[in-house]
N, C-alpha and C positions, 0 to 999 in steps of 0.2 A: 677400639672395637674392631672386630673383623667384619669386613664388608662382603656381602654376597652380590652377585650380579643384579638381583632385584633391588638391593640397597643402592647400588650405583645408579640404576635407572631412576630411582626415586630422588636421589640427590640431584641428578641433572635436572629433573623436572622442577624441584623446589628452587634451585638456584636460578632458574629462568622465570620464576613466578614473582611478579612485583609485590603481591601481598605477602609472600613468605619473606622477601627481603625487607618489607616494612616491619614485619615481626622481628626479624633478626636484628635490625638496626634500631628498633624501638622508636621509629620516627613516624609511624602511622598508627594512631590510637585504635582505629577500628580493626586494622589488620592484627594488631597485638591482641586485642580482645578475642577476635574470631579464632586465631591460631591457638591461643591459650585454651579456649573452650574445646577446640578440636582435639588437642593433645590430652586434655583431661579426660575426654571420652575415649581416647585411644592411647593409653599409657605405654603400650608396646612401641609406639613411635617416638616417645620422648627422647630416648638416648640418641637416636638417629637425628632428630631435629636439633638437639643441642650441638651435636657434632657438625651438622650443616650450618648452624648459626655461626659457629666459630670460623668456618671457612668463608662464609659470606662477609664476616667482619675483617678477614685477613689477619686473624690472630696468629702470632708467631709461635713456633714450637722448637723444641730441641730434640735432636735425634738420640736414640738409645741403641745399644749394641744389637746387631742383627746378623743374620747369615748374609754376608756381603755378596757372595757369588750369586745366591738366589735373588737377592735384591737387585743386583745389576741386570740379571737376565730379565726379571719381571719389568724393571724400569724400561729397558730397551724395547720390549714388546709393547708396553703401554704408551710410551712416548710416540711410537709409530701410530698407534690407534688414535691418540689425541690429535696428532698432526692431521690425520684424515678427517677428524670431526670438528676441528676448530672453526670451520666456517659456519657451524651451527650456532655459535655464540651470537647474541643480539648485539647490534652496534653500540648501544648505549652502555653496555657493561664495561666497567673500567678494567684496564689491564691488570691492575693490582689484584682485583677480585678474581679475575680468571686465573691468574698465576697461583694465588693462595689456594683456591679451590682445587685446581688440578694437581698441584704439587702435594697437597695434603692427602688427596685420594691416592695418588700414585705411591707415596711413601707407605701408606697403610697397606695397600694391596701388595706392595713389594716385600712386606714383612718387616719394615722398619718402624719400630715403636716411636711414640712421641709423647711429650707431656705439654699440655697447653699452659700458658701463663694464666694467672688468675683473671677471671672476668669480673665485670662490675655488676652483674645481676645478683639480686638477693631474692631467695625463694623461701617463703614460709608455707608449710603444708601440714595438714592433719589427716589422719586415717579415720576409719569408721569408728564412731564412738569416742573420738578424741576432741578436746578443746585446746586452744593455744592462745595465750595472751602475750603480746610483745609490745615493747616501747620502741617506736621507730626513732631514727636519728634526729628527727625534728622535734621529738617530745610527744608526738601523737601516740595514742594507744589503740591497738587493733586487737580484737578478739575473734579468732577464727572458729567457726562451727565445724562439726564433723565433715570429713571428706571435702575439704576446701583447700584452695591454693591462692596465694597472693604473691605477686612478683613486682619488683621495682628495681630501678637502677640506683646503686648506692650513692651516686652523685645527686639524685633527685628523689628522696623518699616521700615527697609530697605528690607524686604521680604514680599510682599503683594500678595494677591490673588484677581483677578478681574473678575467680571461678569458684562457685559454691556460695557460702554465706559468711558475712563478717559484720561485726559491730565496730564502729569507729568513734573515737573520742578525739577530735582534731584539736590540736593546740593552735591558738591564734598566733600570727606573726605580725603584730601591729607595726613593727619597725619597717618591714619590707612590704607588707600587704600581700604576701605570697598566698595563692590559692592552694587548696588541697584537692586533687582529682582522683576519682575512682572510675576506672574504665571497665565495662563489661561488653559482651557482644551486642547488647541492645542499647545501652545508654552511657552517657558521660555525666558524672555527678561532680559539681564544682562547689566548693565551700571555702570559707575563710577559717572558721572555727565553730564546731558544732558536734552534736552526737546523733548518729543515724545508723540505720541497719540496711545492708544491701544483700539481696538474695537472688542468685542466678539459677536456681533450680527450676525443674519442670519446664524447661525450654522458654523461659521468659525471665525478666529481671524485675524485681519489686524493690522499691526504695521507701523506707519508712523514716520520717524525720521525728526524732524525739525532742530535740531542742535546737534552737539556732535558726539558720536559714540555709536553703539549698537551691542552687540553680541546676536544672536537669535538662539535658539535650539528648534527643533521640536521632535515629537515622532519618526519620520522616521530615522532609523540608517544610511540610505544611503544618507541623506540630508547633514550631517555634520553641522558644525557651520557656520551660515550665518552672515557675517560682513556687517553692514549697514552703509551707509554714508548719510549726509543730503540730503533730497529730495527723499530718497528711500521709497518705500511702499512694504511690504511683506505681502501676504495673504496666509493662510494655514488652512486646516480643517483636523483634525485627523479622521473624519467620512468617508472620501473618500479615493481614491487611488492616487489622483493627487499630484505631488510634490509641494513644496512651489512655489508660483508665485512672482517674484520680478519685480517691475517697478521702473524706475529711473526718476528723474527730475519731480516729481509730484508737482504741485503748492500747497504750504502750505494751502492757504485759503480753498481749497476743503476738507481738512482733519481736520482742527482745527477751522474753523470759528464758529462752534457751541458754542465755549467758549464765543464768543461775541454776542450771541443771534441769529445767522443766520446759516441756513443749506444751503450750496452752492452745486448745482448740475452743472455738466459740461457734457452735452450730456449723462446723466445717463439714462439707460433704465428705463421706467416708472414703471415697475414691481418692480425693485430694490428700486426706490425712495419711492414707496408706502410701502414697507417693512420697510424702515427707518422711515417713518412717523408713522407707526403703533407702532414701538418700542418706539418712543419718546412720543407719545400722549396717548398710551394705547387704541387705537381704532382698529377696524378691517375693512378691505375692502373686499367686494365680487364683483367679476367681471368675465366676460367671457374672458379667455386669449386672444381671438381674438380681444377684444376691445382695449387692450394695446399693442398688438404685433407690433413691429416696432416703437412704440412711445418712445420718449425720452424727457427729461426735462433739461433745462439749466436755471441758475439764482439762486437767493436766496429766501428762505422762512423763516419766523420767527420760532423760536423753542418754542415760548410761546403763539402763537395765532393760534389755529386750524382753526378758521373761515377764516382767511386770506389765509391759506394754501388751504382750500377747494375752495375759490374763485379763486385762481391762477390756480388750476386744471381745474376749469370750463372755465376760460377765455383763458388760454394758450393752453390747450389740448382739449378744446371743449367738455368736458365730462358733462354728466348729472349726478348729485349726489343726492341720496335720503338717508336719515339716521335719527337717533334719538339721536345723540350725542355720541354713543359708537360704533355703527355699521353702515357702509355706503355701499350702493350698487352703483357701477359705471356703467353707461349705455352709449352706443355709442351715438354720436350726432344724433339729429333727421334727 
């Protein structure tokens, strides 16, 4: 990629940030979850972040033909600049990391192309209105809902980072007793073998256990370890001060029906339902809060047909809807 001066400043900032390095090296679960969530919300930064990750890891590269004269001139200027700046590097940074980051940036700026060797990260992602079911290397099955992203290291498919929503059917490993972990910005879910749903939308994480057993840990040191049983739903946000909320005996269809093509609401506040629909279809709704205040919705809506969803909102809730396919304005009934 071609780097701008703004890109370079961002790279320098990231490579000095311990949380970014924790994400790059995949050795800090909370940093991984937070950076994945940040990059999901700012997809324009994804390419630059992946580029910076490889520098942080010291990934090798091989040069491609370039304008040698231009490259040498640029390198001479930039090496002088780096020499003046090198005292800014923090003492704990390793020499290999400094060299890898500086050389890669210099070669790029100098017009020398490069090709990275294959990395070990695996990324599963879906667009709006899409579902994806994959069998992981350990035999576990994951189904991603719309607009979701799952990442893991190929050497360890039983430790995944999720942004969005996914349903997991974890295969037990009785011979080794290996746990399966799902990391989000809010919680760390640990299981041996079970079926459960994790949703990171609406600035919190909700975990629903359909069968088996789940151990759940949050950022809050006073919350302790939460042991979940089938039918339990735990919701928590690290952005607020409220403790984790736990509900029992939640009907499974309300939480996992999306896998079968239907989103089921049960006296769900209309504002919450609209936020779920926005996340699935990639649309936005504008409305006066008074228009939906006290309104709720029950029943099922399809996850792959926005036109039907809008018609249900018109007929069941009596709303007038105006829009262009990506943005809709909701108006009170005449």
